[in-house]
C-alpha positions in Angstrom: -51.7 -81.8 -136.6 -48.8 -79.6 -137.4 -48.4 -76.5 -139.5 -45.0 -75.2 -140.7 -43.8 -72.1 -142.5 -40.5 -72.5 -144.5 -38.7 -69.5 -145.9 -36.8 -71.5 -148.7 -40.2 -71.8 -150.4 -42.0 -69.0 -152.4 -44.2 -66.9 -150.2 -47.4 -68.3 -151.6 -46.4 -71.9 -150.8 -44.6 -71.4 -147.5 -47.4 -72.6 -145.2 -48.2 -76.3 -145.1 -50.3 -78.4 -142.7 -49.8 -82.1 -142.1 -51.8 -84.4 -139.7 -51.1 -87.8 -138.3 -53.3 -90.4 -136.6 -53.2 -93.9 -135.3 -55.6 -96.4 -133.6 -55.5 -99.9 -132.3 -58.1 -102.4 -131.2 -57.1 -105.1 -128.7 -59.5 -107.9 -129.8 -58.3 -110.2 -127.1 -59.5 -107.8 -124.4 -63.2 -108.3 -125.5 -65.1 -110.0 -122.7 -65.5 -113.7 -123.4 -62.7 -113.8 -126.0 -60.2 -115.7 -123.9 -62.9 -118.2 -122.8 -63.8 -118.8 -126.5 -60.2 -119.2 -127.7 -58.6 -121.0 -124.7 -55.0 -120.6 -123.8 -53.6 -121.0 -127.3 -54.2 -117.3 -128.2 -53.0 -114.9 -125.5 -53.0 -111.6 -127.5 -54.6 -110.4 -130.8 -54.4 -106.7 -131.7 -55.4 -104.8 -134.8 -53.8 -101.4 -135.7 -53.9 -98.7 -138.4 -52.1 -95.4 -138.9 -52.2 -92.6 -141.3 -49.6 -89.8 -141.6 -48.6 -87.0 -143.8 -45.2 -85.2 -143.8 -43.8 -82.4 -145.9 -40.3 -81.6 -147.0 -38.9 -78.3 -148.4 -35.7 -77.7 -150.4 -32.4 -76.2 -149.4 -32.2 -72.4 -149.5 -32.0 -70.4 -152.8 -33.9 -72.8 -154.9 -36.8 -70.4 -155.5 -34.7 -67.4 -156.3 -31.5 -66.8 -158.2 -28.4 -66.1 -156.1 -25.1 -64.4 -157.2 -21.8 -66.2 -156.4 -18.4 -64.6 -156.5 -16.3 -65.7 -159.4 -12.6 -66.7 -159.2 -12.1 -66.8 -163.0 -10.5 -64.0 -165.0 -12.3 -60.7 -164.3 -13.9 -61.8 -161.1 -17.2 -60.3 -160.2 -20.4 -62.2 -159.6 -22.6 -64.5 -161.6 -25.6 -66.7 -161.2 -25.2 -70.2 -159.6 -25.6 -73.4 -161.6 -29.2 -73.9 -160.3 -32.1 -72.2 -162.0 -34.6 -70.5 -159.7 -38.1 -71.8 -159.4 -40.6 -69.2 -158.1 -43.4 -71.8 -158.1 -41.8 -74.4 -156.0 -44.1 -76.3 -153.7 -43.4 -78.5 -150.6 -43.0 -82.2 -151.2 -45.9 -84.1 -149.7 -45.6 -87.7 -148.4 -48.7 -89.6 -147.3 -48.4 -93.0 -145.7 -50.9 -95.5 -144.3 -50.1 -98.7 -142.5 -52.4 -101.7 -141.6 -51.3 -104.5 -139.3 -51.9 -106.9 -136.6 -50.1 -108.5 -133.7 -50.8 -112.0 -132.2 -49.2 -114.0 -129.4 -49.7 -117.7 -129.0 -48.9 -120.4 -126.4 -48.5 -117.9 -123.5 -46.2 -115.7 -125.5 -43.8 -118.4 -126.8 -44.9 -117.8 -130.4 -45.7 -114.5 -131.9 -46.3 -112.8 -135.3 -46.4 -109.1 -136.1 -47.6 -108.2 -139.7 -47.7 -104.8 -141.4 -48.6 -103.6 -144.8 -47.5 -100.0 -145.7 -48.2 -97.7 -148.7 -46.4 -94.4 -149.2 -47.1 -91.9 -151.9 -44.9 -88.9 -152.4 -46.5 -86.1 -154.4 -44.6 -83.2 -156.0 -41.2 -84.8 -155.1 -38.5 -82.2 -155.3 -35.6 -82.8 -157.7 -32.6 -80.5 -157.4 -30.4 -82.1 -160.0 -32.6 -82.0 -163.1 -30.8 -81.4 -166.4 -33.2 -79.8 -168.8 -32.3 -77.2 -171.5 -28.9 -75.5 -171.1 -30.5 -72.7 -173.2 -32.0 -71.5 -170.0 -28.6 -70.3 -168.9 -28.4 -72.7 -166.0 -27.0 -76.2 -165.7 -29.3 -77.7 -163.1 -33.0 -77.2 -162.3 -35.1 -77.7 -159.2 -38.7 -78.8 -159.8 -41.6 -80.7 -158.3 -41.0 -83.1 -161.1 -42.4 -86.5 -160.0 -44.8 -88.6 -157.9 -43.6 -91.9 -156.5 -45.1 -94.8 -154.6 -43.6 -97.3 -152.2 -45.5 -100.2 -150.8 -44.6 -103.5 -149.1 -45.0 -105.9 -146.2 -43.0 -106.5 -143.0 -43.4 -109.6 -141.0 -41.8 -110.4 -137.7 -42.0 -113.9 -136.2 -40.8 -114.6 -132.7 -40.5 -117.9 -131.0 -39.1 -119.6 -127.9 -38.4 -123.2 -129.2 -36.6 -124.3 -126.0 -37.3 -123.0 -122.5 -35.9 -125.0 -119.5 -34.2 -124.2 -116.2 -30.8 -124.4 -117.9 -31.4 -123.8 -121.6 -33.3 -121.0 -123.3 -33.5 -120.3 -127.0 -35.2 -117.2 -128.5 -35.4 -116.7 -132.2 -36.7 -113.9 -134.4 -37.3 -113.7 -138.1 -37.7 -110.2 -139.8 -39.1 -110.3 -143.3 -39.3 -107.3 -145.6 -40.6 -107.0 -149.2 -40.8 -103.6 -150.8 -41.8 -102.4 -154.2 -41.8 -98.9 -155.8 -42.9 -97.1 -158.9 -42.6 -93.8 -160.6 -46.2 -92.5 -160.9 -45.5 -89.3 -162.8 -42.7 -87.5 -164.6 -42.7 -84.6 -167.1 -43.4 -85.5 -170.7 -40.1 -83.9 -171.8 -38.0 -85.8 -169.3 -37.7 -89.5 -170.5 -35.2 -90.3 -167.7 -34.0 -88.9 -164.4 -30.7 -90.1 -163.1 -28.4 -89.5 -160.1 -25.2 -88.2 -161.6 -23.1 -89.6 -158.7 -24.0 -93.1 -159.9 -23.0 -92.5 -163.5 -20.2 -95.1 -164.1 -19.0 -95.6 -167.7 -22.3 -95.6 -169.7 -24.7 -96.9 -167.0 -26.3 -95.2 -164.0 -29.1 -95.3 -161.4 -32.1 -94.1 -163.3 -35.8 -93.5 -163.0 -38.1 -94.0 -166.1 -41.8 -93.0 -166.3 -44.0 -95.9 -165.1 -41.0 -97.9 -163.9 -39.2 -98.3 -160.6 -37.0 -95.8 -158.7 -34.2 -98.4 -158.3 -33.6 -99.2 -162.0 -30.2 -99.3 -163.8 -30.2 -97.3 -166.9 -27.9 -98.1 -169.8 -27.4 -98.4 -173.6 -28.2 -102.0 -174.5 -27.8 -103.6 -178.0 -29.9 -102.2 -180.8 -32.4 -104.8 -182.0 -34.7 -105.2 -185.0 -38.4 -105.8 -184.8 -37.8 -109.5 -184.1 -35.5 -108.8 -181.2 -32.2 -109.8 -183.0 -29.0 -107.8 -182.3 -28.2 -105.4 -185.1 -24.6 -105.6 -186.4 -22.6 -102.9 -188.2 -21.8 -104.3 -191.7 -18.5 -102.3 -191.8 -17.0 -103.8 -188.6 -19.0 -106.9 -187.7 -19.6 -105.5 -184.2 -23.0 -104.8 -182.6 -24.6 -101.4 -182.5 -25.7 -99.9 -179.2 -28.9 -98.0 -178.4 -28.5 -94.3 -178.5 -31.3 -93.7 -175.9 -31.0 -94.9 -172.3 -33.2 -97.8 -171.3 -33.8 -99.9 -168.2 -31.1 -102.6 -168.2 -31.4 -103.9 -164.6 -33.4 -103.7 -161.3 -31.5 -103.3 -158.0 -34.4 -103.9 -155.6 -34.3 -107.4 -154.1 -37.4 -109.7 -154.0 -37.1 -109.7 -150.2 -34.7 -109.5 -147.3 -34.7 -111.6 -144.2 -32.9 -111.2 -140.9 -32.7 -114.2 -138.5 -31.5 -113.5 -135.0 -31.0 -116.2 -132.3 -30.2 -115.9 -128.6 -29.3 -119.0 -126.8 -28.5 -119.2 -123.1 -27.0 -122.4 -121.6 -26.4 -121.8 -117.9 -23.8 -119.1 -117.8 -23.0 -119.2 -121.6 -24.8 -116.7 -123.9 -24.7 -117.1 -127.7 -26.1 -114.5 -130.1 -26.1 -115.2 -133.8 -27.5 -112.9 -136.6 -27.9 -114.2 -140.2 -28.6 -111.9 -143.1 -30.5 -113.2 -146.1 -31.3 -111.6 -149.4 -33.2 -112.9 -152.4 -33.0 -111.4 -155.9 -31.9 -108.0 -157.2 -29.3 -107.2 -159.8 -25.7 -105.9 -159.4 -23.6 -104.2 -162.0 -20.2 -105.7 -161.8 -18.2 -102.7 -163.0 -14.9 -104.2 -161.8 -15.4 -107.1 -164.3 -16.2 -104.6 -167.1 -13.0 -102.6 -166.5 -10.9 -105.8 -166.3 -12.4 -107.0 -169.6 -11.7 -103.8 -171.4 -8.1 -103.9 -170.3 -7.5 -107.6 -171.2 -7.2 -108.7 -167.5 -10.4 -110.7 -167.2 -10.5 -114.4 -167.5 -13.1 -114.0 -170.3 -10.4 -112.4 -172.5 -8.1 -115.5 -172.5 -9.5 -116.7 -175.9 -8.8 -113.3 -177.5 -6.9 -115.0 -180.4 -9.9 -117.1 -181.3 -11.9 -115.6 -184.3 -15.6 -115.4 -183.6 -18.8 -114.1 -185.2 -21.1 -111.9 -183.2 -24.6 -113.4 -183.4 -27.0 -111.0 -185.0 -28.3 -109.5 -188.3 -26.6 -106.8 -190.5 -27.9 -103.3 -190.5 -29.0 -103.2 -194.1 -32.2 -102.7 -196.0 -33.5 -106.1 -194.8 -32.9 -105.6 -191.1 -36.6 -105.4 -190.2 -37.9 -107.7 -192.9 -39.0 -111.3 -192.6 -35.5 -112.4 -193.8 -32.8 -110.2 -192.4 -29.2 -110.8 -193.4 -27.3 -112.9 -190.9 -24.0 -111.6 -189.7 -21.1 -113.6 -191.1 -18.2 -111.2 -190.4 -15.4 -112.8 -188.4 -13.6 -110.8 -185.8 -10.5 -111.6 -183.8 -10.5 -109.6 -180.5 -6.6 -109.9 -180.4 -6.5 -107.4 -183.3 -9.7 -105.5 -182.6 -9.7 -103.7 -179.3 -13.1 -102.3 -180.3 -14.6 -105.7 -179.8 -14.4 -105.4 -176.0 -15.9 -101.9 -175.9 -18.7 -103.0 -178.3 -20.0 -105.4 -175.7 -23.1 -103.9 -174.1 -22.6 -103.0 -170.4 -25.8 -104.9 -169.4 -23.9 -108.1 -170.1 -21.9 -107.3 -166.9 -25.1 -106.9 -164.8 -25.4 -110.1 -162.8 -29.1 -111.0 -162.3 -31.1 -112.3 -159.4 -28.3 -112.2 -156.8 -28.8 -114.0 -153.5 -26.8 -114.1 -150.3 -26.7 -115.8 -147.0 -24.2 -114.3 -144.6 -23.3 -114.6 -140.9 -23.6 -111.0 -140.0 -22.2 -111.4 -136.5 -21.9 -114.0 -133.7 -21.1 -113.3 -130.0 -20.3 -115.9 -127.4 -20.2 -114.7 -123.8 -19.7 -116.2 -120.4 -21.1 -114.8 -117.2 -18.4 -115.6 -114.6 -19.9 -117.1 -111.5 -19.8 -114.7 -108.6 -18.1 -117.2 -106.3 -14.9 -116.9 -108.4 -14.5 -113.2 -107.5 -16.1 -112.9 -104.1 -13.0 -111.3 -102.7 -13.4 -108.5 -105.2 -16.3 -106.9 -103.5 -16.3 -103.8 -105.7 -17.3 -106.0 -108.8 -21.0 -106.9 -108.9 -20.9 -108.8 -112.3 -18.3 -110.0 -114.8 -18.7 -111.1 -118.4 -16.1 -112.4 -120.9 -17.1 -112.3 -124.5 -15.9 -112.8 -128.1 -17.5 -111.4 -131.2 -16.9 -112.1 -134.9 -18.6 -110.2 -137.8 -19.0 -111.3 -141.4 -17.3 -114.7 -140.9 -18.8 -116.4 -143.9 -20.8 -115.5 -147.0 -22.7 -117.8 -149.5 -23.7 -116.1 -152.7 -24.1 -116.6 -156.4 -22.3 -113.2 -157.1 -19.0 -113.6 -158.9 -17.5 -110.4 -157.4 -16.0 -110.0 -153.9 -19.1 -109.0 -152.0 -22.7 -108.3 -153.3 -23.3 -105.9 -150.4 -21.8 -103.0 -152.3 -22.4 -99.3 -152.8 -20.4 -97.2 -155.3 -21.2 -94.0 -153.4 -21.4 -92.6 -149.9 -24.6 -92.2 -147.8 -24.6 -88.5 -148.9 -25.7 -89.4 -152.4 -29.3 -88.3 -152.9 -32.2 -90.5 -154.0 -31.8 -94.2 -153.4 -28.0 -93.9 -153.7 -25.5 -96.2 -155.5 -26.3 -99.6 -154.0 -26.0 -102.3 -156.7 -23.0 -100.8 -158.4 -19.8 -102.7 -157.6 -16.9 -100.4 -158.6 -13.7 -100.3 -156.7 -15.4 -101.0 -153.4 -13.8 -102.9 -150.6 -15.8 -105.9 -149.3 -16.8 -106.0 -145.6 -13.9 -107.2 -143.5 -13.9 -110.1 -141.1 -13.5 -108.6 -137.6 -12.8 -110.3 -134.3 -13.4 -108.6 -130.9 -12.5 -109.9 -127.5 -13.5 -108.1 -124.3 -14.4 -108.1 -120.6 -17.5 -106.4 -119.3 -17.7 -105.6 -115.6 -20.2 -103.8 -113.4 -18.9 -102.0 -110.3 
């Protein structure tokens, strides 16, 4: 157990206690277990853990602070952040259940874990509420979130001889998340550093923390796109809605270590299934007439939908028959909803890195008595990628690691793909 006192919090909330505990039970150590199971099960262990942690904000979030002004007149003024004298520490509670098993004298193993994390009174320091308060940004205990998932590690030794040894490991991870609570007057919370064009990384009540928020097409009660009768172009929603989900279905790492006499080969594969990526590069190319999809700009077309008239939500809405030629209507390209540039269910299979090394036999350098071992190796990273993403690399992030929240992963905007790198070296022990 641990108790902290943090001065950035109001005096009445500065003290907070958080305990942790864990336990395990080695079932295979029970008397008579090995006799009952034989040699096929060498280890079986159950484990459970429970932990609570707390987080407090950066200084001056619970009281207003004056800053010197460089504008005309100088002097001092309040910061952008509104003070919150009732701020509480953010509380994170996590429990994990799992087991570990080893088979065939350790040549086959499995490690399984289920985790569940609930964050209560999560602190948000970039909330935009009413500017009438005199402040731009607010700090509040504005939300509760939940993350849960499973992690599975499989280990195996498929080949084990005097000259050849092959060890392989599979790491599987599947995570889900949800916003459990948000203020009733806050329909959306977004990280401003992910706001590109009219889309951004958003949180909506009852939805996920890794959503893409945007302005999709306005639709009638039947789900048909509503068209402006003056222009023949679609109308976009005024409010922000969830338009994509960045969280993948699962990720998988596959590591292999192969030893053939003095040759050592290590290969790591990276696999991802699912998740959306906003291809902002393609959006900008399209709006500037540089995308392949604009080659037919001289061809007239009719945007499928119904006109925004008195019959728009009736049983017989008026179909759109207005022809538009994009060559003469630049607004056609800006009228396309941005979620059409979100590529869905992106998968990849990449060779993360491969290393081939050779342990030089000692008889070749016996005269060099000051060297006890010598290894020559070559490493290549990101040598190939198989993906259904149309951009350069689906492993993209439009921001730096300093971006708060879940960051800008899933936004591809001006980012450089991972380079192929080659490394050659000699490793010696003296």
